N, C-alpha and C positions, 0 to 999 in steps of 0.2 A: 531643589535649590536652583536659583537662577544665577547665571554667570553673565558678566558684561565684558565686552572686549571692543576696543577701538577698531573700527574696520574701514576707516577713511578719514579724510581731513575733518569732517564734522559728522561722522556717523558712528554709532555704537550698536553692535550686534548683541542681542540678549538671547541666551540659549538656556535650555533645561535638558539635562541628560544628553548633551551633544546635538540636540535638535533646535533649530532656530525658532524662537518664540515671536520676536519682532525686531525691527531695526528702528532706532531713534535717530532722527536726522535733525541736526541743528547745533549751534555753538553754545550760546548762553540761554537758549530756549530750544524748542524743537517740536517734533510731531512724531507720532507712531500710530500704528493700527494694531489692535488686539481683538481677536475673535470677531472680526468684521466691523469693529467700531473704531472711528478715528478719535484721537486725543491730541491735545496740544499742551506743551509745557511753556509757560510764560515766566520770565524772570523780571522782577521789578524791585530795585533797592534791597537786594539780599533776600528777597522772598521769592519762592518758586510756587507757581500755581498749576495744578492740573485742570485743564479745561475740556469739557465735552465738546462734541461737534457743534452744538448750538451756542457755545460760548459760556455756558454756566460753569461755575467753579465746582469741581468734584472734590479736590483736596488742596491743601496748601502746607508749605513748610517754610519756616523762617531760619535762615542761616544754617543749612544742613551741614553736619560734620563738626560743629562746634562742640564744646564739652557736654552740654545738655541741649537737646533739640527734640522737636516733636513734629509729627505729621497729623494734621486734622482733616477728617473727612466725615462730614455730617456730625453725628454724635460720637463717632469713633475717634480716639486719639491714640496714636502710637508714640510712646516716649522712648527716647534713646539716650544713652550716655556713651561718650567716647572712652574706650578702654585702652587704646593704643593709637599710634599716629593715624592709621587707616582703618581701625576696627571699632565697631560700635555695637553695644549690647542693648537689647530691648529691656526696658525697665518693667518690672512686675509681670512679665510674660516671657515665654520661651522665644528665642529668636536672636539673630545677629545679622549685621551687615558689615561688609568690608568694602574696600575700594573696587573690588572686582566680583563680589558675590553677595547674595542675600538668601538667608534661610529664615523665612518668616512664616511658620506654620499658622494656618487659619486666616491669613491676610489675603484679601482678594488680589488676583494677579496684576490688575492695573495699578494698584498701590505699590506692589513690589517693584514693578517696572519704574514707576515714578520715583521711588526712593533710590534705586540704583542709578537712574539717569541723572537725578539732581546731584548726587554725590560725585558722579563722574564729571559733570559739567562744572561743579564748584572746584573740584581738584584741578581741572584743566585751566580754569580762570585764574586760580591762585598761582599756578606755574607760569602762566603768561605774564601776570603782573610782576612776579619776582624777576623773570628774565628781562622784561622791559625796564624795570627799575634798577637793574644792575649797571 
């Protein structure tokens, strides 16, 4: 199970069993290294994309955290539904994601990091908009 924790103004530390896996740096997008490979998260109009070092799209998610949402990566599609304010269950497969953890057996690590980071970024953006709109 992966855990995410804010570790700075625009940094998120992702750990597994207390060991650091990677650090995602960025506010509404970001970058991280995993197993020696660099990735970038790009946000455009409510859609987040995971990009490889060469700029190719590895995965995308539209409006993460809404009632029903999915992550698409090649022919693989991870479907989620929100079960509580910050909890999301995977549809048709075992697994769950919350605002601070992901338990997605059989899903490649870069997609797990991507899912956690996009939920954290979206949650942060929603809080900023609410505070700014107050």
